[in-house]
Each structure stands twice: as structure tokens, then as C-alpha cells.
C-alpha positions in Angstrom: 0.0 -0.1 0.0 1.1 3.5 -0.7 2.3 5.9 2.0 1.3 9.0 -0.1 -1.1 11.3 1.7 -4.6 11.6 0.3 -3.8 15.2 -0.6 -0.9 14.0 -3.1 -3.2 11.4 -4.5 -5.9 13.9 -5.5 -4.0 15.4 -8.6 -3.3 11.9 -9.8 -7.0 11.0 -9.6 -7.9 14.2 -11.5 -5.4 13.3 -14.3 -7.1 9.9 -14.5 -10.4 11.5 -15.2 -8.7 13.6 -18.0 -7.4 10.5 -19.7 -10.8 9.0 -19.6 -12.1 11.9 -21.6 -14.4 13.3 -18.9 -15.6 16.9 -19.5 -13.6 19.9 -18.0 -16.7 20.7 -16.0 -16.6 17.2 -14.4 -13.0 17.2 -13.2 -13.2 20.9 -12.0 -16.3 19.9 -10.0 -14.5 16.8 -8.7 -11.4 18.7 -7.6 -13.5 21.3 -5.7 -15.6 18.8 -3.9 -12.6 16.6 -3.1 -10.5 19.5 -1.8 -13.2 19.9 0.7 -12.9 16.3 1.8 -9.1 16.6 2.0 -9.3 19.7 4.2 -11.9 17.9 6.4 -9.8 14.8 6.8 -6.6 16.7 7.4 -8.2 18.6 10.3 -9.1 15.2 11.7 -5.4 14.0 11.2 -6.6 11.5 8.7 -3.8 12.0 6.2 -3.3 8.5 4.7 -6.0 6.5 2.8 -5.7 3.5 5.1 -6.6 5.6 8.1 -10.0 6.8 6.8 -13.1 5.0 8.1 -16.7 5.2 7.0 -17.6 7.0 10.1 -15.2 9.8 9.0 -17.0 10.2 5.7 -20.3 10.0 7.5 -19.2 12.9 9.5 -18.1 14.8 6.5 -21.5 14.3 4.9 -23.2 15.5 8.0 -20.9 18.5 8.3 -22.0 19.6 4.8 -25.6 19.3 5.6 -25.1 21.3 8.8 -23.4 24.0 6.7 -26.7 24.4 4.7 -25.5 22.5 1.5 -28.8 21.0 0.0 -29.1 17.3 0.0 -28.8 17.2 -3.7 -25.4 19.1 -3.5 -24.2 16.8 -0.8 -25.3 13.7 -2.8 -23.2 15.0 -5.7 -20.1 15.6 -3.5 -20.5 12.1 -2.2 -20.4 10.6 -5.7 -17.1 12.3 -6.1 -15.9 11.0 -2.8 -17.1 7.4 -3.7 -15.5 7.6 -7.2 -12.2 8.8 -5.6 -12.0 5.9 -3.1 -13.0 3.3 -5.7 -10.1 4.6 -7.9 -7.6 4.3 -5.0 -8.6 0.7 -4.4 -8.4 0.0 -8.2 -4.9 1.4 -8.5 -3.8 -0.3 -5.2 -3.3 3.0 -3.1 -5.5 1.4 -0.4 -7.0 -1.9 0.3 -10.4 -0.8 1.7 -13.1 1.4 0.4 -14.6 3.3 3.4 -17.0 5.1 1.2 -18.9 1.9 0.1 -21.3 1.9 3.1 -21.8 5.7 3.3 -25.4 6.5 2.5 -26.6 9.5 0.4 -28.9 12.0 2.2 -32.5 11.7 1.2 -33.6 13.9 -1.6 -37.1 15.0 -1.9 -38.3 14.7 -5.5 -39.8 17.9 -6.8 -40.7 19.4 -10.1 -38.1 21.7 -11.8 -38.9 25.4 -11.8 -39.2 27.7 -14.7 -39.5 31.5 -15.1 -42.6 33.2 -16.4 -42.3 35.6 -19.3 -42.4 38.6 -16.9 -39.6 37.0 -14.8 -37.2 36.3 -17.6 -37.9 39.7 -19.1 -36.9 41.2 -15.7 -33.7 39.1 -15.7 -32.9 40.4 -19.2 -33.4 43.9 -18.1 -30.8 43.7 -15.2 -28.2 42.0 -17.3 -28.2 44.6 -20.0 -25.2 46.3 -18.1 -23.1 43.2 -18.7 -22.8 42.2 -22.3 -21.2 38.8 -21.5 -23.7 37.6 -18.8 -26.6 39.0 -20.7 -25.4 37.1 -23.8 -25.1 33.8 -21.7 -28.7 34.3 -20.2 -30.2 34.9 -23.6 -28.3 32.1 -25.2 -29.6 29.5 -22.7 -33.2 30.9 -23.0 -33.0 30.6 -26.8 -31.2 27.3 -27.1 -31.5 25.5 -23.8 -27.8 24.9 -23.5 -26.5 23.4 -20.2 -24.2 25.7 -18.2 -21.2 23.4 -18.9 -21.9 23.5 -22.7 -22.0 27.3 -22.5 -18.7 27.3 -20.8 -17.2 24.9 -23.4 -18.7 26.7 -26.5 -16.0 27.6 -29.0 -16.0 30.4 -31.5 -15.5 27.9 -34.4 -18.8 26.2 -33.3 -20.9 29.4 -33.4 -22.2 29.5 -37.0 -24.8 31.9 -38.4 -27.7 29.5 -38.0 -26.6 27.0 -35.4 -24.2 26.1 -32.6 -22.0 23.1 -32.6 -21.8 21.3 -29.2 -18.8 19.1 -29.1 -19.0 15.7 -27.7 -18.2 15.4 -24.0 -18.4 12.7 -21.3 -21.3 10.5 -22.4 -22.9 13.2 -24.6 -22.5 12.9 -28.4 -21.8 15.9 -30.6 -24.9 17.8 -31.6 -26.0 20.9 -33.4 -28.4 23.4 -31.9 -30.5 25.8 -34.1 -29.8 29.5 -33.5 -32.8 31.8 -33.9 -32.6 35.5 -34.6 -32.6 36.5 -30.9 -29.7 34.1 -30.1 -27.8 35.1 -33.2 -28.2 38.8 -32.5 -27.0 38.5 -28.9 -24.1 36.5 -29.8 -23.0 38.8 -32.5 -23.2 41.7 -30.1 -21.2 40.0 -27.5 -18.5 38.9 -29.9 -18.1 42.5 -31.1 -17.0 43.6 -27.6 -15.4 40.3 -26.6 -11.8 40.9 -25.2 -9.2 40.3 -27.9 -7.8 36.8 -27.2 -6.5 33.7 -29.0 -8.6 31.5 -26.7 -10.9 29.3 -28.7 -13.8 29.7 -26.2 -16.6 32.2 -26.8 -17.0 33.3 -23.2 -13.8 34.5 -21.7 -12.5 36.8 -18.8 -11.0 40.2 -19.3 -7.6 38.4 -19.2 -8.7 36.1 -22.0 -9.2 32.9 -19.9 -12.3 30.8 -20.4 -15.0 31.3 -17.9 -15.4 28.5 -15.3 -18.9 27.1 -14.7 -18.8 28.2 -11.1 -18.0 31.7 -12.2 -20.9 31.8 -14.7 -23.3 30.3 -12.1 -22.2 32.8 -9.4 -22.6 35.8 -11.9 -26.1 34.7 -13.0 -27.1 34.1 -9.3 -26.1 37.7 -8.6 -28.3 39.0 -11.3 -31.2 36.8 -10.2 -30.9 38.5 -6.9 -30.8 41.9 -8.5 -33.9 41.1 -10.5 -35.6 40.0 -7.3 -35.7 36.3 -8.4 -33.7 34.7 -5.5 -35.6 31.4 -5.7 -34.4 30.5 -9.2 -31.0 29.2 -10.5 -29.2 29.1 -13.8 -30.6 25.6 -14.4 -34.1 26.9 -14.4 -33.2 29.0 -17.6 -32.9 25.7 -19.4 -36.1 24.4 -17.9 -37.8 27.6 -19.1 -36.5 27.1 -22.7 -38.0 23.6 -22.7 -41.3 24.5 -21.1 -41.9 27.5 -23.4 -41.3 25.4 -26.5 -43.6 22.7 -25.3 -46.3 25.3 -24.6 -45.8 26.6 -28.1 -46.4 23.2 -29.8 -42.8 22.3 -30.7 -42.4 18.7 -31.6 -41.0 16.6 -28.6 -38.5 14.6 -30.8 -37.0 17.8 -32.1 -36.9 19.4 -28.6 -35.4 16.3 -27.2 -32.6 16.3 -29.8 -31.9 20.0 -29.3 -31.8 19.7 -25.5 -29.4 16.7 -25.7 -31.7 14.3 -23.8 -30.7 10.7 -24.3 -34.3 9.5 -24.1 -37.5 11.0 -25.2 -39.1 10.1 -22.0 -36.9 12.7 -20.3 -38.4 15.4 -22.5 -41.9 14.0 -22.0 -41.6 14.6 -18.2 -41.8 18.3 -18.9 -45.4 18.0 -20.3 -46.7 18.0 -16.7 -44.8 21.1 -15.9 -46.0 22.9 -19.0 -49.5 21.6 -18.2 -49.8 20.2 -21.7 -51.5 17.0 -22.5 -51.1 16.8 -26.3 -47.7 17.7 -27.5 -47.3 19.6 -30.8 -45.6 18.9 -34.1 -44.0 22.3 -34.8 -40.6 21.8 -36.5 -39.1 25.1 -35.4 -38.1 26.4 -32.0 -39.9 29.3 -30.3 -38.2 32.6 -29.9 -38.6 33.6 -26.1 
């Protein structure tokens, strides 16, 4: 067994994710979640993998819940922890997996939320002062991109009539139609985008690609400013899907554009949109 501290094994684990072709958003999230674990275990003087017990990980989970992380967020962090320890066993850095018996917190199932027209127009209004965030908000409303897909969008993939979403993780490559509103806001942003050799559309003032966490934090601030504190960036994607269902867009087309692997995933939004008979429209709605 290795005598390497868990802290030193974390970078090796992240590199293993990269070699497996996991998306940048995935290993950035794993790194952030597992750095929290390493800090927690270090304070408990649990430095080596072999010294960690399931009770330590139970305590880590409970400390996150006590710190007001949602059960869903804690469950996601536990997935990272479990994947990390399974990897350590696989590569013979430890002989036991203390995470195997650690239970996830109970998550109450609830329907996703979506913004009304009045609400997403209010959000538009407050983001007018920030061309970059305004463009991101508008792009999600008009295309339904996931936040990780926005962060990974490249200038070469932004064509006149469509966006190319490159394959990542288990998601195959797909193209997303770009309506006039989406095209206009993208052109407006690119005209004022900082000069940079970066291949990514959305970058910082220093030319570095925007991280998912930074996009999320910025949109959250504007949600607060628009007096919409109960919503998150993920609700913008839900709004796109619901509005298109309400306007009679064909579910197969909407499923393909949204990147759903199964049509049944898209069908779940019928209840949210309060629609019983889906439409057959073959073009997306402009919000």
C-alpha cells in the first residue's frame, strides 16, 4: 500500500479523469468537492488513505448538511468521494473502500422550476449592463444549453444558423439551431469580447475561459438583482423547454436540441408545462 497522503493522490486522480475523456466541468467539480474532503480529513489528522473510516465520511456528509448545503449538492459531492476511493482501491493505493457503506442524504423529488415571461424579461433587463452575462442568459433561453456547454462553447462552433456542441463525457456531438434573438445577442457580445487567442466564446478580461462556477455565481447575482432569488441558472434551461412545449414544438426535435438521451426525459416536462397533447411544430420558439 502507498504511504502517499490523500492530498498528493488527488491530482493523480484528476489526471486519470482527464485521460478517460471526462468533460472539463466534471473534473473541475470533482477537484473542488474533493479538496473539501481533504481539508476536512486533514483537520481530523486522517492523512493516509488507510486511516480513513466510513464514520469519517459519514461525519463529512453531516458537516456539509449542517453547513446548509442542499441534500442534492451533498449527494453530488458524495459521488465524487465514492469515485475517488474506488479509484484508490483499483490502483492499489488502499486495500479498503470506506465510502462503500456511506449513505446518500434523502432527496425530496420535486418538479423543476421555470421562469414566467415577466420574470425572464426582468432578468434580461438587469443583465443589460453586462454584455457577457446578458449574452449567456439569452443564449440559454433561446437554445436550452447546459451551463457546462455554454462554458465549453467555441468560436468555431458558433455559426450563423446553429451552434456546434462538441462531444463530452457520455454526450455525443450535436448541433443546436440558432434563432434571430440568439444570433443577435451572440454577435453583439463577440463584437465587444476581449481580444484573445482563446478558442472559447465566453472569456474573462484576461482572455481565460469562464469556469462554470463563475458563470453560475454571476447569474445568481443578477437573479438576486432582478428579485428572483428562488431561481438558479438551471431554471433557464427548464424555461426554454417548457416554453417550447407550450408553443407546440415537436417533442422529438426538442429532445434532440436539448441533448436528452431519451424522449421520456423530455416527456416529463409535459406535466410542468400543463400540456397533455404535444405539438408537431418543427421550429423552435423565440422567447
